[in-house]
PAZAPA-4460 file (N, C-alpha, C; in steps of 0.05 Angstrom, whole numbers, plus 32768, in hexadecimal, padded with zeros to 4 digits):
% residues 312
    n_x    n_y    n_z   ca_x   ca_y   ca_z    c_x    c_y    c_z   seq   type   mol
   808B   78DA   7F0C   807F   78ED   7EF4   808B   78DF   7EDB     1      M     A
   80A2   78D4   7EDB   80AF   78C7   7EBF   8099   78B3   7EB7     2      A     A
   8090   78A4   7ECA   8080   788C   7EC0   8063   7899   7EBB     3      D     A
   805C   78AE   7EC6   8045   78BC   7EC1   803D   78C6   7EA7     4      L     A
   8052   78CC   7E96   8050   78DD   7E80   804A   78CA   7E6D     5      I     A
   8059   78B3   7E64   8051   78A0   7E54   8036   7895   7E58     6      P     A
   802D   788E   7E67   8010   788A   7E70   7FF9   7899   7E69     7      R     A
   7FFF   78B4   7E6B   7FE5   78C9   7E5F   7FEC   78CD   7E44     8      L     A
   8002   78D0   7E38   8005   78D9   7E19   7FEF   78C6   7E09     9      R     A
   7FF6   78AE   7E0F   7FE0   78A1   7DFC   7FC6   78A8   7DF9    10      P     A
   7FBC   78B1   7E0E   7F9E   78BB   7E0D   7F9A   78CD   7DF9    11      L     A
   7FAA   78DB   7DEF   7FA8   78ED   7DD3   7F93   7902   7DE0    12      G     A
   7F78   7901   7DD4   7F67   7919   7DD2   7F55   791A   7DF1    13      G     A
   7F5F   7906   7E06   7F4E   790A   7E1B   7F5C   7922   7E2A    14      D     A
   7F4A   7938   7E31   7F4C   7951   7E3F   7F55   7947   7E59    15      S     A
   7F47   7937   7E66   7F52   7933   7E84   7F74   7928   7E87    16      A     A
   7F71   791B   7E76   7F90   790C   7E72   7FAA   7926   7E6C    17      A     A
   7FA3   7936   7E5F   7FAF   794D   7E4F   7FB3   795F   7E69    18      H     A
   7F98   7965   7E7A   7F9A   7974   7E8D   7FB0   796C   7EA5    19      L     A
   7FA8   7957   7EAD   7FBA   7940   7EC3   7FD9   7949   7EB5    20      A     A
   7FDE   793E   7EA1   7FFE   7946   7E98   8000   795F   7E9A    21      L     A
   7FF8   7971   7E91   7FFC   798D   7E97   8005   7991   7EB4    22      A     A
   7FF2   798B   7EC3   7FF7   798D   7EE0   800F   7985   7EEC    23      R     A
   8015   796B   7EE0   8031   795E   7EE8   8048   796D   7EDB    24      G     A
   8045   7978   7EC8   805D   7988   7EBA   8063   799F   7ECA    25      L     A
   804C   79AF   7ED1   8050   79C4   7EDF   805F   79C0   7EFB    26      F     A
   8053   79AB   7F08   8063   79A9   7F22   807F   799F   7F22    27      Q     A
   8086   7993   7F05   80A4   798E   7F07   80B0   799F   7EF5    28      C     A
   80A4   79BD   7EF1   80B1   79D6   7EE8   80B7   79D5   7ECC    29      G     A
   80A8   79C0   7EBA   80AD   79C2   7E9E   8093   79CF   7E92    30      R     A
   8097   79E8   7E96   807E   79FE   7E8F   807A   79FE   7E73    31      H     A
   808B   7A02   7E60   8085   7A02   7E44   8071   79E9   7E3C    32      G     A
   8079   79D3   7E49   806B   79BD   7E41   8051   79BA   7E49    33      Q     A
   8050   79C4   7E64   8035   79C6   7E6D   8026   79D7   7E5D    34      A     A
   802D   79E9   7E56   801A   7A01   7E49   8011   79F3   7E2E    35      L     A
   8025   79DF   7E22   801C   79D7   7E06   8005   79C2   7E0B    36      A     A
   8009   79B2   7E25   7FF3   79A0   7E2E   7FD8   79AE   7E2D    37      E     A
   7FDF   79C7   7E41   7FC2   79D3   7E41   7FB5   79DE   7E2A    38      L     A
   7FC3   79E1   7E15   7FB9   79F0   7DF8   7FAE   79DA   7DEB    39      D     A
   7FB6   79C2   7DF1   7FA6   79A7   7DE3   7F8A   79A2   7DF4    40      K     A
   7F8C   79AA   7E14   7F70   79A9   7E22   7F5E   79BE   7E14    41      V     A
   7F6C   79D6   7E13   7F52   79EB   7E0F   7F4C   79E9   7DF2    42      L     A
   7F5F   79E2   7DE1   7F4D   79DC   7DC0   7F3C   79CB   7DC3    43      R     A
   7F3A   79B8   7DCD   7F23   79A4   7DD4   7F12   79AC   7DE2    44      E     A
   7F13   79BC   7DFB   7EFA   79C5   7E11   7F08   79DF   7E15    45      N     A
   7F03   79F6   7E07   7F09   7A0C   7E12   7EFD   7A18   7E29    46      P     A
   7EE6   7A09   7E32   7ED6   7A12   7E4C   7EDC   7A06   7E65    47      E     A
   7EF8   79F8   7E63   7EFB   79EA   7E7A   7F08   7A00   7E8A    48      L     A
   7EFE   7A0B   7EA3   7F05   7A26   7EB4   7F21   7A14   7EBC    49      G     A
   7F25   79F7   7ECB   7F40   79EB   7ED3   7F54   79F1   7EC5    50      A     A
   7F50   79ED   7EAB   7F67   79F1   7E9B   7F71   7A0D   7E98    51      A     A
   7F5E   7A20   7E90   7F66   7A40   7E93   7F73   7A45   7EAC    52      H     A
   7F6C   7A34   7EC4   7F72   7A3E   7EDD   7F95   7A35   7EE2    53      Y     A
   7F9C   7A1F   7ED4   7FB4   7A13   7ED6   7FC6   7A21   7EC5    54      L     A
   7FB9   7A23   7EAE   7FCA   7A3A   7E9E   7FD5   7A50   7EA2    55      R     A
   7FBB   7A5F   7EB8   7FCA   7A74   7EC6   7FDA   7A73   7ED7    56      G     A
   7FDE   7A5A   7EE4   7FEE   7A55   7EFD   800E   7A53   7EEA    57      L     A
   800B   7A47   7ED5   8024   7A40   7EC5   802E   7A5C   7EBE    58      V     A
   8020   7A6B   7EB2   8026   7A8A   7EA8   802E   7A99   7EBA    59      L     A
   8023   7A92   7ED7   802C   7AA6   7EEC   8049   7A9D   7EF8    60      A     A
   804F   7A83   7EF6   8067   7A7B   7EFC   807D   7A83   7EE7    61      R     A
   807A   7A8B   7ED2   8087   7A91   7EBC   808B   7AB8   7EBA    62      L     A
   807B   7ABF   7ECF   807A   7ADA   7ED4   806F   7AE9   7EBC    63      A     A
   805A   7AE0   7EAE   804C   7AE6   7E98   8034   7AF3   7EA5    64      D     A
   8032   7B02   7EAF   801D   7B07   7EC6   8003   7B12   7EB5    65      F     A
   8008   7B22   7EA1   7FEE   7B2B   7E8C   7FE6   7B11   7E7D    66      S     A
   7FF0   7B03   7E74   7FE8   7AE7   7E6A   7FD4   7AD7   7E83    67      A     A
   7FE7   7AD7   7E9A   7FD9   7AC9   7EAC   7FBC   7ACF   7EB3    68      A     A
   7FBC   7AEF   7EB8   7FA9   7AF6   7EC1   7F8F   7AF1   7EAA    69      T     A
   7F96   7AF3   7E94   7F7D   7AEC   7E80   7F76   7AD0   7E82    70      T     A
   7F8D   7ABC   7E89   7F7F   7A9E   7E8A   7F71   7A9C   7EA4    71      A     A
   7F7C   7AAD   7EBC   7F69   7AA9   7ED6   7F4D   7AB4   7ED1    72      L     A
   7F52   7ACA   7EC8   7F31   7AD1   7EC1   7F1F   7AC4   7EB3    73      E     A
   7F2F   7AB6   7E9D   7F18   7A9F   7E91   7F16   7A91   7E9E    74      N     A
   7F23   7A84   7EB1   7F1F   7A6B   7EC8   7F06   7A76   7ED7    75      A     A
   7F0D   7A8D   7EE9   7EF3   7A91   7EF6   7ED9   7A9E   7EEA    76      V     A
   7EDC   7AA3   7ED2   7EBC   7AA7   7EC2   7EB4   7A93   7EBD    77      R     A
   7EC2   7A77   7EB4   7EB3   7A5E   7EB2   7EB2   7A52   7EC9    78      L     A
   7EBF   7A52   7EDE   7EB9   7A42   7EFA   7EBB   7A56   7F0F    79      D     A
   7EA9   7A68   7F18   7EAC   7A7E   7F29   7EB7   7A71   7F4C    80      E     A
   7EB0   7A54   7F4A   7EB6   7A49   7F64   7ED9   7A3D   7F69    81      E     A
   7EE6   7A44   7F51   7F00   7A3D   7F51   7F0B   7A52   7F67    82      L     A
   7F0E   7A4F   7F7E   7F20   7A61   7F96   7F3B   7A60   7F8D    83      D     A
   7F48   7A4D   7F86   7F67   7A4F   7F84   7F66   7A5D   7F6A    84      G     A
   7F5D   7A61   7F55   7F60   7A73   7F3D   7F54   7A90   7F48    85      A     A
   7F48   7A93   7F5B   7F42   7AB0   7F64   7F5A   7ABD   7F75    86      W     A
   7F66   7AA8   7F80   7F80   7AB0   7F92   7F9B   7AB7   7F7F    87      M     A
   7F99   7AA5   7F69   7FB5   7AA5   7F57   7FAC   7AC1   7F4C    88      A     A
   7F8F   7AC5   7F45   7F8C   7AE0   7F36   7F8F   7AF8   7F48    89      L     A
   7F8C   7AF6   7F64   7F97   7B0E   7F71   7FB2   7B12   7F70    90      S     A
   7FC2   7AFE   7F72   7FDE   7AFE   7F72   7FEA   7B0A   7F53    91      Y     A
   7FDA   7B06   7F3D   7FEA   7B0A   7F2C   7FE1   7B29   7F24    92      V     A
   7FC5   7B30   7F2F   7FBC   7B4C   7F2A   7FCD   7B5E   7F39    93      R     A
   7FD2   7B52   7F53   7FE9   7B68   7F64   8001   7B69   7F54    94      T     A
   8010   7B56   7F4C   8029   7B55   7F3A   8022   7B6B   7F21    95      E     A
   8009   7B6C   7F1C   8009   7B82   7F04   8002   7BA0   7F0F    96      L     A
   8003   7BA2   7F2A   7FF5   7BBD   7F37   7FDF   7BBC   7F35    97      G     A
   7FCA   7BAC   7F31   7FAD   7BAF   7F33   7FA0   7BA6   7F4C    98      L     A
   7FA5   7BB8   7F65   7FA6   7BB9   7F79   7F89   7BAD   7F85    99      K     A
   7F74   7BBF   7F78   7F5A   7BBE   7F81   7F49   7BA3   7F72   100      E     A
   7F59   7B9D   7F59   7F4D   7B8C   7F51   7F56   7B73   7F5A   101      E     A
   7F6F   7B70   7F6A   7F7C   7B59   7F7B   7F69   7B50   7F91   102      A     A
   7F65   7B69   7FA2   7F53   7B62   7FB9   7F39   7B5C   7FAE   103      L     A
   7F2D   7B63   7F96   7F10   7B5A   7F93   7F15   7B36   7F90   104      E     A
   7F26   7B32   7F81   7F2E   7B17   7F81   7F35   7B03   7F97   105      A     A
   7F44   7B0F   7FA7   7F4A   7B06   7FC2   7F31   7AFF   7FD4   106      A     A
   7F1D   7B18   7FD2   7F01   7B16   7FE0   7EF2   7AFE   7FD6   107      R     A
   7EF4   7AF9   7FB9   7EDE   7AE7   7FAD   7EE9   7ACD   7FB9   108      R     A
   7F08   7AC8   7FBA   7F11   7AA9   7FBF   7F05   7AAD   7FE4   109      A     A
   7F08   7AB9   7FF1   7F02   7ABB   800A   7EE2   7AB2   8010   110      V     A
   7ED5   7AC2   7FFD   7EB2   7ABD   7FFB   7EB0   7A9C   7FF6   111      Q     A
   7EBB   7A92   7FE3   7EBB   7A79   7FDF   7EBF   7A62   7FF1   112      I     A
   7ED2   7A64   8003   7EDB   7A55   801C   7EE5   7A6B   8032   113      D     A
   7ED7   7A70   8040   7EDC   7A7F   8059   7EE9   7A76   806E   114      E     A
   7EFA   7A58   8067   7F06   7A51   8078   7F24   7A48   806C   115      K     A
   7F28   7A53   8057   7F43   7A4F   8047   7F57   7A5D   804F   116      N     A
   7F6C   7A57   805D   7F82   7A6C   806A   7F91   7A72   8051   117      A     A
   7F94   7A65   803B   7FA2   7A71   8025   7F92   7A8E   8017   118      Q     A
   7F76   7A8C   8013   7F6C   7A9D   8010   7F6D   7ABB   8018   119      A     A
   7F6D   7AB6   8039   7F70   7ACA   8049   7F8C   7AD4   8047   120      Y     A
   7F9D   7AC5   8040   7FB7   7ACE   803D   7FB7   7AE0   8028   121      L     A
   7FAD   7AD7   8013   7FAD   7AE8   7FFA   7F9B   7B0A   7FF8   122      M     A
   7F8A   7B04   800A   7F7B   7B19   8013   7F8A   7B2A   8026   123      L     A
   7F9C   7B20   8034   7FAB   7B34   804C   7FC1   7B3E   8034   124      G     A
   7FCB   7B2E   8024   7FE2   7B3A   800F   7FD4   7B52   7FFF   125      N     A
   7FBF   7B53   7FF5   7FAD   7B5F   7FE6   7FA9   7B79   7FF3   126      A     A
   7FA1   7B77   800C   7F9B   7B94   8021   7FB3   7B9D   802B   127      L     A
   7FC9   7B8D   802E   7FE8   7B99   8032   7FF3   7BA6   8016   128      A     A
   7FED   7B9F   8000   7FF7   7BAE   7FE9   7FE3   7BCA   7FEC   129      A     A
   7FCF   7BCE   7FF7   7FC0   7BE8   7FF7   7FC2   7BF5   800C   130      L     A
   7FD7   7BEA   8019   7FDB   7BF8   8038   7FC5   7BFF   8045   131      D     A
   7FB3   7BE6   804B   7FA3   7BE9   805D   7FA7   7BD5   806F   132      R     A
   7FB9   7BDA   8083   7FC3   7BD1   8098   7FB5   7BC0   80AB   133      V     A
   7FA2   7BCE   80B9   7F91   7BBD   80CD   7F7C   7BAB   80BE   134      K     A
   7F74   7BAD   80A2   7F66   7B99   8098   7F76   7B81   8092   135      L     A
   7F91   7B87   808A   7FA4   7B76   8080   7FA9   7B5D   809A   136      A     A
   7FAB   7B6B   80AF   7FB2   7B63   80C5   7F9A   7B4E   80CD   137      I     A
   7F85   7B56   80CD   7F71   7B4C   80D2   7F6D   7B2D   80C3   138      A     A
   7F71   7B30   80A6   7F76   7B1A   8092   7F87   7B06   8096   139      A     A
   7F9F   7B11   80A0   7FB5   7AFD   80A5   7FAC   7AEC   80BE   140      Y     A
   7FA1   7AFB   80D5   7F99   7AEB   80EC   7F84   7AD6   80E5   141      R     A
   7F71   7ADB   80CE   7F64   7AC8   80C9   7F71   7AB0   80BC   142      R     A
   7F84   7AB5   80AB   7F95   7AA2   809B   7FA0   7A8C   80B5   143      A     A
   7FB0   7A9F   80CA   7FBD   7A8B   80DB   7FAA   7A7C   80F0   144      V     A
   7F95   7A86   80F2   7F7C   7A75   8102   7F77   7A60   80F5   145      H     A
   7F72   7A63   80DB   7F68   7A48   80C8   7F7E   7A37   80C3   146      Y     A
   7F97   7A42   80C4   7FAF   7A32   80BF   7FC6   7A3C   80CF   147      N     A
   7FC4   7A30   80E9   7FDD   7A3E   80FA   7FFB   7A36   80F0   148      P     A
   7FFE   7A21   80DD   8016   7A20   80CE   801A   7A2D   80B8   149      Q     A
   800D   7A41   80B2   8011   7A48   8098   8025   7A5C   809C   150      L     A
   8040   7A5D   8097   8059   7A68   809D   8054   7A88   808F   151      Q     A
   804D   7A8A   8079   8051   7A9F   8069   803D   7ABB   8078   152      M     A
   8027   7AAC   807B   800F   7AC1   808B   8015   7AC7   80A1   153      A     A
   802E   7ABF   80B5   8036   7AC4   80D4   804B   7AD9   80C8   154      H     A
   8056   7AD3   80B1   806F   7AE9   80A8   8064   7B03   809F   155      Y     A
   804C   7B01   808F   803F   7B1D   8080   802D   7B26   8096   156      R     A
   8027   7B19   80AF   8019   7B22   80CA   8027   7B33   80D5   157      L     A
   8044   7B29   80D9   8058   7B39   80E7   805F   7B58   80D9   158      A     A
   8064   7B53   80BF   8067   7B70   80B3   8054   7B81   80B6   159      S     A
   803A   7B78   80B5   8021   7B8C   80B5   8022   7B97   80D4   160      Q     A
   8028   7B83   80E6   802A   7B8E   8105   8040   7B9D   8108   161      L     A
   8052   7B9B   80FF   806F   7BAB   8101   8066   7BC7   80F4   162      Q     A
   8055   7BCD   80DE   804A   7BE2   80D1   803E   7BF4   80E3   163      K     A
   802A   7BE3   80F3   801B   7BE9   8107   8024   7BF9   811F   164      A     A
   8043   7BF3   8123   8048   7BFA   813A   8047   7BE1   8151   165      G     A
   803E   7BD1   814A   803B   7BB9   815B   8052   7BA6   815E   166      R     A
   806C   7BB0   816D   8085   7BA8   8169   8083   7B87   8171   167      E     A
   8075   7B85   818F   8078   7B68   8199   806B   7B55   8189   168      Q     A
   8052   7B5B   8186   8044   7B4A   8176   8053   7B40   8158   169      E     A
   805D   7B54   814F   8063   7B51   8134   8083   7B3A   8138   170      A     A
   8091   7B3D   8152   80A2   7B30   8152   809E   7B1B   815D   171      F     A
   8085   7B14   816C   8080   7AF6   816F   8075   7AE8   815B   172      D     A
   8069   7AF8   8146   8063   7AEC   8128   8080   7ADF   8118   173      Q     A
   808E   7AF0   8116   80A9   7AE7   8107   80BB   7AD2   8116   174      V     A
   80B2   7AD0   8135   80BF   7AB6   813D   80AF   7A9D   8138   175      L     A
   8093   7A9F   8137   807E   7A8B   812D   808A   7A85   8110   176      K     A
   8089   7A98   8100   8093   7A92   80E3   80AB   7A85   80E5   177      S     A
   80C5   7A8F   80EE   80D8   7A7F   80EC   80DC   7A65   80FA   178      Q     A
   80C9   7A62   810D   80CB   7A44   8117   80BB   7A30   8103   179      R     A
   80A8   7A3B   80F3   809B   7A27   80E2   80A9   7A22   80C8   180      L     A
   80B9   7A34   80C3   80CF   7A30   80AC   80EA   7A3C   80B3   181      N     A
   80FC   7A2B   80C3   8119   7A3A   80CB   8128   7A42   80B4   182      P     A
   811E   7A35   809B   8133   7A40   8082   8125   7A50   806F   183      M     A
   8115   7A63   807C   8112   7A78   806D   811C   7A89   8073   184      D     A
   812F   7A97   8063   813F   7AB0   8067   8137   7AC9   806A   185      A     A
   8120   7ACE   8061   810E   7AE9   8067   8108   7AE8   8083   186      N     A
   80FB   7AD1   808D   80F4   7AD5   80A7   8110   7ADD   80B9   187      S     A
   8122   7ACF   80B6   813D   7ACE   80C0   8149   7AF0   80C3   188      R     A
   8145   7AFB   80AA   814C   7B19   80A2   813A   7B26   80BA   189      L     A
   811E   7B26   80B8   810A   7B39   80C2   8112   7B33   80E2   190      T     A
   8115   7B1B   80E6   811A   7B1D   8106   813B   7B27   8110   191      L     A
   8150   7B24   80FF   8162   7B33   8101   8162   7B4F   8106   192      G     A
   814F   7B5D   80F2   8149   7B7B   80F4   813D   7B7C   810A   193      D     A
   8129   7B71   8119   811C   7B77   8132   812E   7B75   8147   194      M     A
   813D   7B62   8148   8152   7B60   815E   8169   7B78   815C   195      L     A
   816E   7B7D   8144   8185   7B95   8143   8179   7BAD   814E   196      L     A
   815A   7BB1   8142   814C   7BC5   8151   814C   7BC8   8171   197      S     A
   8148   7BB4   817E   814B   7BB3   8199   816A   7BB2   81A2   198      R     A
   817A   7BB2   8194   8199   7BB4   819E   81A2   7BA0   81A2   199      G     A
   8193   7B85   819C   819E   7B6C   81A1   81B1   7B61   8187   200      D     A
   81C7   7B6B   8186   81DD   7B6C   816E   81E3   7B51   8168   201      V     A
   81E7   7B3C   817E   81F0   7B28   817D   81D8   7B13   8172   202      D     A
   81C2   7B14   817C   81AB   7B09   8174   81A6   7B0F   8151   203      G     A
   81AB   7B25   8149   81AA   7B2E   812F   81B7   7B25   811C   204      A     A
   81D7   7B25   8125   81E7   7B1C   8119   81E4   7AFE   810D   205      L     A
   81E0   7AEA   812B   81D4   7AD2   8125   81BD   7ACC   8112   206      R     A
   81AC   7ADE   810F   8194   7ADD   80F9   819E   7AE0   80E0   207      E     A
   81AD   7AF7   80DD   81B7   7AFB   80C6   81CA   7AE9   80B9   208      Y     A
   81DD   7ADB   80C8   81F0   7AC9   80C2   81E0   7AB1   80B4   209      K     A
   81CB   7AAA   80C4   81C0   7A93   80BB   81B1   7A95   80A1   210      I     A
   81A5   7AB0   809E   8198   7AB9   8083   81A9   7AB4   806A   211      A     A
   81C8   7ABD   8077   81DE   7ABF   8060   81E2   7AA4   8052   212      S     A
   81E3   7A8E   806A   81E5   7A77   8061   81D1   7A6B   8051   213      E     A
   81B6   7A71   8058   81A1   7A6B   8049   81A0   7A74   802A   214      L     A
   81A7   7A91   802C   81AE   7A9A   800E   81C5   7AA0   8005   215      S     A
   81D3   7A92   7FFD   81F1   7A91   7FF9   81FB   7AA6   7FE6   216      P     A
   81E5   7AAC   7FD0   81E9   7AB8   7FB9   81DD   7AD5   7FBA   217      T     A
   81D8   7ADE   7FD2   81C9   7AF6   7FDA   81DA   7B08   7FEB   218      Q     A
   81D9   7B22   7FDF   81E6   7B34   7FEE   81DD   7B44   800E   219      G     A
   81C1   7B40   800C   81B6   7B4D   8023   81BA   7B42   803A   220      T     A
   81B9   7B2A   8042   81C3   7B19   805B   81DA   7B27   8062   221      P     A
   81F0   7B27   8051   820B   7B29   805E   8209   7B4A   8062   222      T     A
   81FE   7B5D   8049   81FC   7B75   8052   81F3   7B7A   8071   223      Y     A
   81DC   7B6D   8076   81CF   7B75   8090   81E5   7B6D   80AA   224      K     A
   81F4   7B56   80A6   820C   7B51   80B7   8222   7B69   80BB   225      V     A
   8221   7B72   80A3   8235   7B8A   80A7   8227   7B9F   80B0   226      G     A
   820B   7BA7   80B0   81FF   7BB9   80C0   81FE   7BB3   80E2   227      L     A
   81FD   7B9B   80E3   81FC   7B93   80FF   821C   7B99   810E   228      A     A
   8231   7B92   80FD   8248   7B9B   8109   824D   7BB5   810E   229      F     A
   8241   7BC4   80FB   8246   7BE3   80FE   8235   7BEC   8118   230      L     A
   821D   7BE2   8120   8215   7BEB   813B   8224   7BDE   8151   231      Q     A
   8235   7BCF   8147   8242   7BC4   8161   825C   7BD0   8160   232      A     A
   8261   7BE4   814F   8278   7BF2   8147   8295   7BE7   8143   233      E     A
   828B   7BCD   8133   82A1   7BBD   8125   82A7   7BC6   810C   234      M     A
   82B4   7BD4   8105   82B5   7BDD   80EC   82C3   7BCF   80D8   235      R     A
   82DB   7BBE   80E1   82ED   7BB0   80D3   82D9   7B95   80CA   236      K     A
   82C6   7B8B   80DE   82BA   7B77   80D3   82A2   7B7E   80C2   237      E     A
   8296   7B9C   80C8   827D   7BA6   80B6   828C   7BA1   8097   238      A     A
   82A2   7BB0   8097   82B2   7BB5   8079   82B7   7B95   806C   239      I     A
   82BD   7B83   807B   82BD   7B67   8071   82A1   7B5E   8066   240      G     A
   828F   7B63   8078   8272   7B58   8076   826C   7B66   8060   241      A     A
   826C   7B80   8057   8263   7B93   803F   8275   7B82   802B   242      F     A
   828A   7B84   802A   8298   7B76   8013   828E   7B60   800B   243      R     A
   828E   7B4A   801A   827C   7B32   8018   826A   7B30   800B   244      N     A
   8255   7B46   800E   823D   7B4C   8005   823B   7B50   7FE4   245      A     A
   8250   7B62   7FE0   8253   7B68   7FC3   8263   7B4F   7FB2   246      V     A
   8271   7B44   7FC1   8279   7B2E   7FB5   8264   7B19   7FB2   247      R     A
   8250   7B16   7FBE   8239   7B02   7FBA   822A   7B12   7FA1   248      R     A
   8225   7B28   7FA9   8211   7B3A   7F92   821F   7B52   7F8A   249      D     A
   822C   7B52   7F70   823F   7B6A   7F6D   8229   7B84   7F64   250      P     A
   8210   7B7E   7F66   8201   7B97   7F64   81EE   7B9E   7F79   251      K     A
   81FB   7B95   7F95   81EF   7B99   7FB1   81FB   7BBD   7FB4   252      H     A
   81E9   7BCC   7FA7   81F0   7BE8   7FAA   81F4   7BF2   7FCA   253      I     A
   81E5   7BE5   7FDA   81DF   7BEF   7FF7   81F9   7BEC   8002   254      D     A
   820A   7BD3   7FFB   8222   7BCC   8005   8238   7BE1   7FFC   255      S     A
   8236   7BE7   7FE7   824F   7BF7   7FDC   8249   7C17   7FE5   256      F     A
   8231   7C1A   7FEC   822B   7C36   7FFE   8236   7C35   8019   257      L     A
   8234   7C20   8025   8239   7C1A   8041   8258   7C1A   803F   258      A     A
   8266   7C12   802B   8280   7C0E   802F   828E   7C2D   802A   259      L     A
   827D   7C3B   801A   828A   7C52   8012   8284   7C6A   8028   260      A     A
   8270   7C66   8039   826B   7C79   804B   8286   7C72   8067   261      K     A
   8290   7C57   8067   829C   7C52   807B   82B5   7C59   8073   262      I     A
   82BF   7C59   805E   82DE   7C60   804C   82D9   7C80   8050   263      Y     A
   82C6   7C8C   8049   82C4   7CA9   804F   82C7   7CB3   806B   264      L     A
   82BB   7CA4   807C   82BD   7CAE   8094   82D7   7CA6   80A8   265      E     A
   82E6   7C90   8099   8302   7C8E   80A0   8314   7C9E   8095   266      D     A
   830E   7CAE   8085   831F   7CC3   8076   832F   7CAE   805F   267      G     A
   8325   7CA2   8050   832B   7C96   803F   831A   7C98   8020   268      E     A
   8315   7CAF   8017   8306   7CB8   8007   830D   7CAD   7FE5   269      P     A
   8325   7C9E   7FE3   832C   7C97   7FCB   831F   7C76   7FCA   270      V     A
   8320   7C68   7FE4   830C   7C55   7FDF   82F2   7C59   7FE1   271      E     A
   82ED   7C6A   7FF1   82CD   7C73   7FF0   82BF   7C78   7FCE   272      A     A
   82D5   7C8A   7FC2   82CE   7C8F   7FA3   82C8   7C77   7F97   273      E     A
   82D6   7C5D   7F9A   82D9   7C45   7F8B   82B8   7C3D   7F92   274      A     A
   82B4   7C39   7FAC   829D   7C2E   7FB0   8285   7C3E   7FA4   275      M     A
   8288   7C5A   7FA3   8270   7C67   7F98   8271   7C62   7F7C   276      C     A
   8289   7C5C   7F70   8281   7C58   7F53   8279   7C3E   7F4E   277      K     A
   827C   7C2A   7F5E   8271   7C11   7F5A   8252   7C17   7F5A   278      A     A
   824B   7C1D   7F74   822A   7C24   7F74   8224   7C35   7F5E   279      A     A
   822E   7C45   7F53   8225   7C56   7F3E   8224   7C48   7F1E   280      L     A
   8239   7C34   7F22   8232   7C1B   7F06   821B   7C13   7F0E   281      E     A
   8214   7C06   7F23   81FB   7BF8   7F26   81E1   7C09   7F1D   282      V     A
   81E2   7C1F   7F2B   81CC   7C34   7F24   81D6   7C54   7F2C   283      D     A
   81D7   7C60   7F0A   81E6   7C76   7F0A   81D2   7C90   7F14   284      K     A
   81B7   7C88   7F18   81A6   7CA0   7F24   81A0   7C9B   7F3D   285      R     A
   81B1   7C87   7F50   81A8   7C82   7F6B   81AC   7C9D   7F7A   286      C     A
   8198   7CA7   7F85   81A1   7CC0   7F95   81B0   7CC0   7FAC   287      P     A
   81B2   7CA8   7FBC   81C6   7CA0   7FCE   81E1   7CA2   7FC2   288      A     A
   81E5   7C99   7FAF   81FD   7C92   7FA6   8209   7CAF   7F9B   289      A     A
   81FC   7CBB   7F8D   8201   7CD3   7F84   820A   7CE8   7F98   290      N     A
   81FB   7CEB   7FAD   81FE   7CFC   7FC6   821C   7CF8   7FCE   291      E     A
   8221   7CD9   7FD8   823A   7CD5   7FE3   8253   7CD7   7FD2   292      L     A
   824D   7CD3   7FB7   8264   7CD8   7FA4   8265   7CFA   7FA1   293      M     A
   8250   7D0B   7FA7   8259   7D25   7FAB   8268   7D2E   7FC8   294      Q     A
   8262   7D19   7FDD   8273   7D22   7FF6   828F   7D18   7FEE   295      Q     A
   8293   7CFD   7FE2   82AB   7CF2   7FDD   82BA   7D0A   7FD0   296      V     A
   82B4   7D15   7FB8   82C6   7D28   7FAC   82CC   7D3F   7FB9   297      Q     A
   82B6   7D46   7FC9   82C0   7D5F   7FD7   82D5   7D5D   7FEA   298      A     A
   82D7   7D3F   7FF7   82EE   7D38   8008   8307   7D33   7FF2   299      A     A
   830B   7D2E   7FDD   831B   7D29   7FCC   8325   7D43   7FC1   300      L     A
   8318   7D5A   7FC0   831E   7D75   7FBB   8315   7D79   7F9E   301      G     A
   8309   7D64   7F96   82FD   7D67   7F75   82E2   7D78   7F70   302      N     A
   82DD   7D86   7F5D   82C0   7D92   7F53   82AA   7D7D   7F5A   303      P     A
   8296   7D88   7F60   827E   7D74   7F61   8277   7D67   7F44   304      A     A
   8272   7D4F   7F43   8269   7D43   7F2D   824F   7D4B   7F23   305      P     A
   8251   7D4C   7F06   8234   7D58   7EFA   821B   7D42   7F09   306      A     A
   8204   7D4F   7F0D   81EF   7D3D   7F15   81E5   7D22   7EFB   307      P     A
   81DD   7D0F   7EFC   81D2   7D03   7EED   81BF   7D09   7EDC   308      P     A
   81C0   7D08   7EBD   81AA   7D0D   7EAD   8193   7CFF   7EB3   309      D     A
   817F   7D09   7EB7   8164   7CF9   7EBC   8158   7CEC   7EA6   310      P     A
   8162   7CF4   7E90   8156   7CED   7E6D   816A   7CD2   7E66   311      N     A
   8182   7CD2   7E70   819A   7CC1   7E64   818B   7CA6   7E68   312      A     A
***
């Protein structure tokens, strides 16, 4: 990339050069510079759909979904065959809560290329967002049919199969997802959940611990380690895991609540109160935290605290 930029810059008003440079900058994560190059392209050629498409991708990466939607809508208006732009448009519309519009965009992508696994993945995502489980399953199956190596399609298919109550099929898909990408923490967590639901605590712990190593700054994997220890009636180890989770993520409210429940059950209301207070510092309106705090105060013999003001 370093030797590519000087070669393109002297081309000045050449839209193709600016577009190529913008694409390279985007791939390198230099989003502001990419947008600046795209502005040059669009000033010279405002009807270039590919430039609007790339601008939409950059803005989506920056989480400016409203602006990304405008750019991508311009792209498909100028070039209706840009299947990638339709897929990106489906994604940003979903992020904006425009679920039916997202579905429409995903369907257009599939119409353009009926063998495009990524298009079916986006179609499945749009259908899943609308809770159309059977149709989402069908879309994800098409995605893995056209690209059996598409890890995310296997993972999403598993989630919809689980919703449909097809546990063994879901389990098989999660295994495929994990094998395709052993470094994916989400697949590890989901597999751990499934193993724990089957009573395989050792298997669940193995997956949770790997996920924890893959996501060292996240509290959820270590929290799930605590849940597995609880199921195995290893309370001391569970407490250690929950405390580790809040060290990783000081706002991991579920871990604070888990600790509060353990301390309350063990007859240690003072420690339970400290954990409830920590949870309420994260979210003072959390119903579970407020309900648990009332139980703690009762155990301490204190008057029940006033409920939080919903307008505060």
